[in-house]
C-alpha positions as CSV (number, residue, x, y, z in Angstrom):
1,M,14.7,-1.4,3.3
2,T,16.2,-2.3,-0.1
3,R,14.6,-4.3,-2.9
4,L,16.9,-7.2,-1.9
5,D,15.6,-7.0,1.7
6,V,12.0,-7.2,0.5
7,L,12.8,-10.3,-1.6
8,V,14.7,-12.1,1.1
9,D,12.0,-11.1,3.7
10,N,9.3,-12.8,1.6
11,E,11.6,-15.7,0.8
12,H,10.4,-15.7,-2.8
13,A,12.1,-14.7,-6.0
14,C,10.2,-11.7,-7.4
15,S,10.1,-13.1,-10.9
16,L,6.7,-11.8,-11.9
17,V,6.7,-8.4,-10.3
18,S,10.3,-7.6,-11.4
19,Q,9.2,-7.0,-14.9
20,Y,7.1,-4.1,-13.7
21,L,9.8,-2.4,-11.6
22,P,11.2,-0.1,-14.4
23,R,7.7,1.1,-15.3
24,L,6.8,1.6,-11.7
25,L,9.8,3.8,-11.1
26,E,8.9,5.9,-14.2
27,I,5.4,6.3,-12.9
28,V,6.4,7.3,-9.3
29,K,9.5,9.4,-10.2
30,R,7.5,11.9,-12.2
31,P,7.9,15.4,-10.5
32,S,4.2,15.7,-10.1
33,V,4.2,12.5,-8.0
34,L,7.5,12.5,-6.2
35,Q,7.5,16.1,-5.2
36,Q,10.6,17.8,-3.8
37,L,9.4,20.5,-1.5
38,S,11.1,23.8,-0.8
39,E,10.0,23.5,2.8
40,P,9.6,20.4,4.9
41,V,6.0,19.3,5.8
42,R,4.6,17.1,8.5
43,L,3.2,13.8,7.0
44,A,0.1,12.0,8.0
45,G,2.0,9.8,10.4
46,G,3.6,12.7,12.2
47,D,7.1,12.5,10.6
48,V,8.7,15.4,8.8
49,S,10.0,15.3,5.2
50,D,10.9,17.6,2.3
51,V,9.5,14.9,0.0
52,F,5.9,14.3,-0.7
53,I,4.6,11.4,-2.7
54,D,1.1,11.7,-4.3
55,G,0.2,8.1,-4.6
56,K,-3.3,8.7,-5.9
57,H,-2.1,11.1,-8.6
58,A,0.4,8.4,-9.7
59,V,-2.4,6.2,-10.9
60,A,-4.8,8.9,-12.2
61,S,-4.5,7.6,-15.8
62,P,-6.0,4.3,-16.9
63,E,-2.6,3.1,-18.2
64,H,-0.8,3.7,-14.9
65,L,-3.6,2.3,-12.8
66,S,-3.5,-0.9,-15.0
67,V,0.2,-1.2,-14.6
68,V,0.2,-0.8,-10.8
69,G,-2.8,-3.2,-10.4
70,A,-1.1,-5.9,-12.5
71,A,2.2,-5.4,-10.6
72,M,0.5,-5.7,-7.2
73,F,-1.3,-8.9,-8.3
74,A,2.0,-10.2,-9.6
75,A,3.5,-9.6,-6.2
76,A,0.8,-11.7,-4.6
77,E,1.4,-14.5,-7.1
78,D,5.2,-14.3,-6.4
79,A,4.3,-14.8,-2.7
80,G,2.4,-17.9,-3.6
81,V,-0.9,-16.7,-2.1
82,E,-4.5,-16.8,-3.3
83,F,-7.1,-14.4,-2.1
84,D,-10.9,-14.0,-2.4
85,A,-11.1,-10.2,-2.1
86,V,-8.9,-7.1,-2.0
87,G,-9.3,-3.8,-0.3
88,G,-8.1,-1.2,2.2
89,L,-8.8,2.0,4.0
90,V,-10.3,4.9,2.1
91,L,-9.3,7.1,0.5
92,G,-5.7,6.0,-0.2
93,A,-6.4,2.4,-1.0
94,A,-9.4,3.0,-3.3
95,P,-7.8,3.2,-6.8
96,F,-5.4,0.3,-6.0
97,T,-8.2,-1.8,-4.7
98,I,-10.1,-1.5,-8.0
99,A,-7.0,-2.0,-10.0
100,V,-6.0,-5.3,-8.3
101,A,-9.6,-6.5,-8.2
102,Y,-9.7,-6.1,-12.0
103,A,-6.3,-7.7,-12.6
104,A,-7.0,-10.6,-10.3
105,Q,-10.7,-10.9,-11.1
106,V,-11.7,-10.9,-7.5
107,N,-14.2,-8.9,-5.4
108,W,-13.3,-5.7,-3.7
109,F,-14.1,-3.8,-0.5
110,F,-13.5,-0.4,1.0
111,I,-13.0,0.2,4.7
112,R,-14.5,3.5,6.0
113,K,-12.7,5.7,8.4
114,E,-16.0,5.7,10.3
115,P,-19.5,4.3,9.6
116,K,-21.7,6.9,7.8
117,G,-24.4,6.7,10.5
118,R,-27.3,5.8,8.2
119,G,-28.4,3.0,5.9
120,T,-26.5,-0.2,6.6
121,N,-24.1,1.8,8.8
122,L,-21.2,-0.6,7.8
123,W,-17.5,-0.1,8.3
124,I,-16.8,-2.2,5.3
125,E,-18.5,-1.5,1.9
126,G,-18.5,-3.6,-1.2
127,E,-17.8,-7.3,-0.7
128,R,-19.1,-8.6,2.6
129,I,-16.3,-9.9,4.7
130,V,-17.1,-13.3,6.2
131,P,-15.1,-15.6,8.5
132,G,-12.4,-17.5,6.8
133,M,-12.3,-15.2,3.7
134,R,-8.8,-14.7,2.3
135,V,-8.0,-11.0,2.0
136,M,-5.3,-9.0,0.3
137,L,-4.7,-5.5,1.7
138,V,-3.5,-2.5,-0.4
139,D,-2.5,1.1,0.2
140,D,-1.0,4.0,-1.7
141,V,1.9,5.4,0.4
142,V,2.9,3.9,3.8
143,T,4.7,6.0,6.3
144,T,4.1,4.8,9.8
145,G,1.7,2.2,8.5
146,G,-1.3,3.4,10.5
147,S,-3.8,3.0,7.6
148,I,-2.8,-0.4,6.5
149,Q,-2.7,-1.6,10.2
150,T,-6.2,-0.2,10.8
151,A,-7.4,-2.0,7.7
152,Y,-5.9,-5.2,9.0
153,Q,-7.6,-4.9,12.3
154,H,-11.0,-4.3,10.7
155,V,-10.9,-7.3,8.5
156,V,-9.6,-9.7,11.1
157,D,-12.3,-8.4,13.4
158,E,-14.8,-9.8,10.8
159,G,-13.0,-13.2,10.9
160,A,-11.1,-12.8,7.6
161,V,-7.6,-14.0,7.1
162,V,-5.1,-11.5,5.7
163,V,-2.9,-13.5,3.3
164,F,-0.9,-10.7,1.6
165,A,-0.4,-6.9,1.8
166,T,1.2,-4.3,-0.5
167,T,1.5,-0.6,-1.1
168,L,2.7,1.5,-4.0
169,V,5.5,3.1,-1.9
170,D,6.7,2.3,1.6
171,R,8.7,5.1,3.2
172,S,9.7,3.3,6.3
173,D,10.3,-0.1,7.8
174,V,7.3,-0.1,10.2
175,A,4.8,-2.0,8.1
176,S,7.4,-4.6,7.1
177,Q,8.1,-5.3,10.7
178,F,4.4,-5.4,11.6
179,F,3.5,-7.9,8.9
180,R,6.7,-9.9,9.5
181,E,5.7,-10.4,13.1
182,L,2.3,-11.7,12.0
183,G,3.8,-14.0,9.4
184,I,2.0,-12.3,6.6
185,P,3.8,-11.7,3.3
186,Y,4.2,-8.0,2.6
187,T,5.8,-6.6,-0.6
188,P,5.7,-2.9,-1.3
189,M,6.1,-2.1,-5.0
190,L,8.7,0.5,-4.3
191,T,10.6,1.5,-1.1
192,Y,12.4,4.7,0.0
193,S,15.6,3.0,-1.1
194,D,14.3,2.3,-4.6
195,L,13.4,6.0,-4.9
196,G,16.7,7.3,-3.4
197,I,14.9,9.2,-0.7
198,E,15.3,9.4,3.1
199,R,13.6,6.9,5.2
200,V,10.7,8.4,7.1
201,G,11.8,8.9,10.7
202,G,15.3,10.0,9.6
203,D,17.2,13.0,10.7
204,L,15.7,15.8,8.7
205,E,16.6,18.7,11.0
206,R,14.5,21.5,9.7
207,A,11.4,23.1,11.0
208,A,8.1,21.7,9.6
209,T,5.1,23.5,8.4
210,P,1.7,21.8,8.7
211,G,0.6,19.9,5.6
């Protein structure tokens, strides 16, 4: 999916977030983030690639975290949505959740991969999700979209309304289709097309090693 596809899909001119795009590309295209591997690896979603994107390392510095948080908030503003809380599935969504919460001055929540089995034994920590709450979902790098779809299911199970979703990098078109079918605006900060890399699920015909 190209940048134009994203803009047309959301039916909004990306006037606010566009100012961040050059900086986002600088942040993600660093060799320590956008890693060209000598041997292909199997990604979390099961696909094979000789490119690995370390989304959490991308925002390890306060400056980069601030830029990405502001850009994600700008994307939500471009989509014309307002939200009461922002969050996603740990661990990938954690830094982006805090960055957006600070930029937008809203509450945050984290969704566990499983309840810890003691204390409150909650799936969702931080802000308490209640029926009718407007929620923004974030993630670091989307491949098959499993994490962000799991996050979606948990918050709607609590009665919340997902009004917007984003990720630092989307490496396929799966999440876009998922949210499009639900009628939820979804704007990744960068796509595989922006980065000039192969779409996940493409024809990389080399043996993979676990990783």
